[in-house]
N, C-alpha and C positions, 0 to 999 in steps of 0.2 A: 146197664151193661149185663151181659149174660155170663155168669160165673163159669159156664162150660167153656168159654173162650180162653180162660186163663188157668183153670185148675189143672194140676199135673199129678200124675200118679206118683206115689211115694213121698208126697209132701210131708207126711207125718214123721218121716225120718230125717228131714232136712233141718239143719241148724238155721235159726232165724235171729235177726232179719237177714234176708237173702235177696239178691238181685236175679231176676229171670229175664232172659231174652227169648222172644218167640220168633224163631227163625223164619217160619212160613209167612208170618205177617210182615216181617222186615222185607222179605222178597216181594210181597204184594205191594207194600208201600213204595218200594224202589221202582217197580213196574209202573205204578201210578204216576210217580214223579217224572219218569222218562217220557211217558205218554203225554203229560201236560207240557213238558218242555219241547216236545216234538223231535228232539235229537239229543241223545246222551252227550254228544260232543260239546253241546252248549253249556253243560252244567259244570260248575265248580262246587263240589260237595264239601261242606265244612265237616270236619271230623271231631269237633270239640264236644259233641254229644256223646259219642260211643267210645272213642279213643281205642278202638280195637283193630287188630289186623284182619280178623274174620269178617267184620261188617264192611271194612274197606274192600275185602275180597269179593263180597257179594255185589257191591256197587260196581267194581271193575268187571265182574262177569256180565253186567248189564250195559257195558260200554262206557261207563264213567271212569275216566282216567285222570281227570284234573281235580285238584283238591285245594281247600283252604285249611290252614292250621293256625291256632292261636299261640302255640308254644313250639320251641325248637324240638322238644321231645315228640310232640305230635308229628311234626314234619319228618323227623327221623324214622318214626314207625311207618308212616305212609310211604316214604321213599323206599324203605326196605320191602314194601309190597309190590314195587314195580310201577308206581305212578309215573305218568309222563310229565306232569306239570304240577307245581305246588306254589301257592301264594302263602308267604308268612304274613298273615293278616293282623299283625300286631307290630306297630312301629318299633324297630329294634333300637334299644338304648343300652348304655352300659356294656356289660360283657356280651350281650346278645349281638352286637355288631360283629365282633370277632367270631362268635359262634355261628352266625349266619354264613360267613365266608367259609368257615370250616365245614359246614353242611354242604356247600357247593362243591368243595373238594372231595368230600367223602362219597358223594353220589353224583359223579360227573355225567351220568346218563339222564339225570332228571333236570328239567328246566325250572329253576327257582326264581321267584319274583318277591321283592320286598314292597312294603307300602311305607309312605311317609307323609307327614303334614308339617314338618319343621325343617327349615333349610340347614340348620346346624347338623341334624341327623343325616340329611342328604350328603352334605360335605364330608362328614365322617365316614359314611358308607363308601363314598367315592375314593377317599384317601386309602381306606382299607383295601378296596378293589384294586387300585393302582399298585399298591405295595405287593399284591399277589399276582399282578399281571392279568387281571380279568376285568370284565365289565359286568356290572350288576344291573339287571332289568328291574325297573321300578314302576309302580303304579302310584299316582298321587291320590292320597286318601281324602275324600270329600266329606264335608259336613252336610248331611241331608236333612238336618233339623233335629237330630238326636242330641246334639251338643255334647257328645262324649269325646269324639276325636274328629279330625278332618279339617281341611282348608275350606273356607266359605266359598260359595260360587262367585261372590263378588271379587275375591282375590285369587281365584283359581288360575286365571290367564297368566298373571304375572308370576305366580309360584311355578306353574308348569314350565314357563320359558326359562326361569332361573335354574330350576332343577335340571332341565334338559341341557343346559350349558355347563353342567358340572362334570369335570373329568372323572372318568370311571363309571359314570351313570348313563343308562339308556332309558329314558322315560317312554313307556309303552302305552299308557292310557290312564284310566282312573278306576278307583275302587270306592264303593259307598255302601254303608250299612244303615238301615232305617228301622232300628228296633223300637222306635217310638210310635210306629204306625200300627198300633194294636186296634185294628178296626175290623170287626166281624163282617160288616156290610161290604160286599165285594165292589159294588158300584162306587162307594165312597173311597174305598182303598185304591181303586183304579184312578180316581180323580186326583188323589194325593200323589200317587206315583207319577202321573202325567206332569204335575208341576215340577217334580224333580227331573224328569226326563226332558222337559222343555229347557231347563237350565243346562243339562248335560249336552243336549244337541246344539245349543247356542255356543257353548264353549268349544265343543268339538269342531263345529263349522269354522269358527274363527282361527283356531290353531292349525287345522289341516290346510286352510287356505294359505297360511303363512309357511307351509312346508314341514310342520311338526308331525311326528309319528303319533298316531292315536289308534292303535290296533285293537285295544282291549278295553271293554267297559264291563266291569264285574260289579253287580249291584244286588242289594237286597238280602233277605233271609227267608225263613220258612213262610211267614205270613204273606209276603209280597212277591214270592217267586212266580206265582201264576200271572201277576200283573206285569212283571218285567218280561215274562216269556212272550208277551204280545209284541215286543220290540225286537226285530230280527238282529239288530246290531248290539244287543245286550246279552251278556252271559249271566244268568241267574245263579245265585249261590246259596241254596237252602242247606240247612244242616240237621236240625232237629227232626224234620219230617220223616226221615227214613226209619227212625225208631218211634218218633212222635210221643206225645204225652197227653194228659187229660185236658189241659187248658187249650192246646191247639185243636184237639179233636172236638171239644165242646164249642169253640168259638168260630172255627173256620170250616164250615160244612162244604164249601166249594173245593177244598183240597181233598177231602174224602180219604183220609188215611187213619187207620185205627192205631191206638197205642200198642206198641209191640214190645214193651218192657213193663214189668210189674215188680213190686216188692212183696215178698212173702213174709208175713209176720204172724204173731200169735197173741191171743188174749192171755194176759198174765194176771189180771185182777178185775174184780167187780166191786169197787169200793162203796157204791151207793146204789139204790134201786134203779137210777136212771143213767148211770155212767159205767163205763168199762175202760180198762187200760190195756194198751198193746205195747209190744217191745219195739216201738218205732220212734226213737227220740231224735234229737238234733243230729246225732252221729249216723243216722240211717236214712234220712230223707232231707232234701233241700229245705232249709228253714228261713229263707230270705223273705218269704211272703207272710202276711198275717196268719196266725195259727189256724184259723178256720178255712184258709184257702190253700193249704199246702198239699192236700191229697184228698182222694175219695177212696172208699172201700168198695170194691166191685160187689154189686148186689145190695149195697146199703148207701148208695149215693145220696138219696133224699131222706135218709133216716138218721144216720150217725154224723155228728158234727164235732170235729176236734176243738177242744176248748182250752187245753193246756198241754205244753210239751216241755220236756226236760231232756237231759242228755240221753237217757236210755228208755224213757217212758213217754207215752202220749195218752192223754185222757180224752175220751169221746163221750158225748152226751146224746141221749135220745129223748124224745118227748114221752111224757108219762104213758100215753096210749101205745107206745112201741116198746115199753120196757121188757115185754115178754120175748122180744126179738133180739135181745142182747145175747151174743154168742156165749157158749160155755167156756170156762177156763180151759186153755190149751187149744182152742179152735184155731185152725189155720185160716188166715185171711189174705186176700190179694189186694194190694194197694196200687192205685195209679197216681204217681206224683203229678202235681200241677206243672212242675219244672223238672224234666228228667235229666237235663244236662249235668247240673251239680250233684244230683242224686247218684248218677252212675259213678262219679269220681270218688264217692265215699266207699266203694267196694273194690277189693283187689281182683275180683273176677265175677263174671255173671254165669249162672247156670243156663244152659241152652235147652229150650223146650221145642220138641217136634212131635206132632201127632199126640199131644197129651202126655208125652214121656220126656224125662230129662235125659238128654243124650250126651252131655259133655259140659265143658266149661270153656269160656272165652276170657282170657286175661285182659284186664283193662291196662293194656301195655303202655299207654302214654299217661297213666295216672300221675306219675312223678314228673317234676319239672325238668329233671335232667336224667338222661340215660347214658350215652357214651360221649356225646359232644357237649 
């Protein structure tokens, strides 16, 4: 990667570690996603990556008005931006059942949908809806093979019919996420998505033949949205791609979106001839992957390898022949996380970069689990 794509003027005066959003690249990524989808009206953009009003606004300016959210706080933020439709893509349990209904009342101009894969939840949602004199629109969450949530396709027909018969509930279609399909090869990815869509179409054909509504099929994430975009009856729902990160950029060349966020950090120590330490610990970058796979430093992708990370420090190692390339103490470095979504949530705000200048700050508005509802 070219450091000139990420360097910003005045970095020497910025407190590190810091989150940077590159507005122009976010716009380019959004334009690319819309082009690949063919129509922005097809897209349900997940906001779990950026959690900001400003990036939501950029997407809306490009015709994307439908969104997916993983928390009530995210849904509240996006609703306040004027979104037309929002899927709460996290089966509501416990207090979230009442909070979801409160959300509907707080933003009557927004069309909200819930997802569910458990009949007890469907019944509780229905009871809450009836007590408030409303009907809740619901998508049946399907298990595409990730085995994290969802009704199996073998039991989908029966579940769909039972949910549709529940008072207070209007079943509108299905939802499915396939985060297990980490397949760089596009042809193989298409083949795996086709298997899922064959099951979807079989279920849809049977249910619609018997008079059931099946208006909406919301499927996939960033890796598979180009695959689902080939099916006219599917609404793809990518999320990370608008900001993007190192792993998606590296592995999915067919998507062609550059990372549009980086972490600014500094060299704080050079403890041995072949190692250096930066101020990017667990508290500053997503740490769920093995240490050596959590991020790359722009311009040093093939040189410096993270070998140890603590709360506020990360130690990197270079080969002996590259020890003269270890940056000096205090040097500003730009890091591309392998997983940007949880990295963003570690910061209260992101600096906004335009034309190599920092022009403002964007609050990570949905960083907390609860705002007003």
